[in-house]
C-alpha positions in Angstrom: -1.4 17.2 -7.5 -0.6 13.4 -6.0 -1.7 10.4 -7.3 -3.8 8.3 -4.9 -4.2 4.4 -4.4 -8.1 3.2 -4.3 -9.0 -0.6 -2.7 -11.6 -2.0 -4.1 -13.7 -4.9 -3.6 -16.2 -6.4 -5.5 -16.7 -3.0 -7.2 -16.9 -0.9 -3.9 -14.3 1.3 -3.1 -13.3 0.7 0.3 -10.3 3.1 1.1 -8.3 5.9 -0.1 -4.9 6.5 0.1 -3.1 10.2 -1.7 0.1 9.0 -2.4 2.2 12.3 -1.0 5.0 10.6 -0.4 8.2 9.5 -2.9 8.2 5.9 -0.9 5.4 4.4 0.5 4.7 0.9 2.4 1.5 -1.2 2.3 1.4 -3.2 5.4 -0.9 -4.3 8.0 1.8 -3.1 11.3 0.4 0.3 12.7 4.5 2.0 12.2 3.9 2.3 8.3 2.2 4.8 5.5 -0.6 2.5 4.3 -2.0 -0.1 6.7 -4.4 -3.3 6.0 -6.2 -4.3 7.8 -6.5 -8.2 7.2 -4.2 -10.9 7.7 -3.7 -11.7 4.1 -1.6 -8.9 4.1 2.3 -9.5 6.1 3.7 -7.2 8.7 6.0 -5.6 5.8 4.1 -6.4 2.7 4.3 -3.9 0.0 6.6 -0.7 -1.1 4.8 2.1 -3.6 7.8 4.1 -5.3 6.7 7.1 -7.0 8.7 9.2 -9.3 7.3 12.1 -10.4 3.8 11.3 -12.4 4.4 7.3 -12.0 4.0 4.7 -9.5 5.5 1.8 -9.3 4.5 -1.7 -6.6 7.3 -3.9 -5.0 6.5 -7.1 -3.7 8.6 -7.6 -0.2 8.5 -11.8 -0.8 6.6 -12.4 2.7 4.4 -14.9 2.5 2.6 -13.7 5.5 5.5 -14.3 8.0 3.9 -11.4 10.1 
């Protein structure tokens, strides 16, 4: 059973995404796996790598250059 990524704010769950791929991108643009509809997120914000039961988040060094 794959893990999941849960977004929450002020202890309230906002969204949930299954970690069903080895590499997933977290971004604001439509053409990616996990989309954040917030201008705080860059167009290509982060990458999530899952290996067996472990997941690693890589910052793509964006400073909201879209």
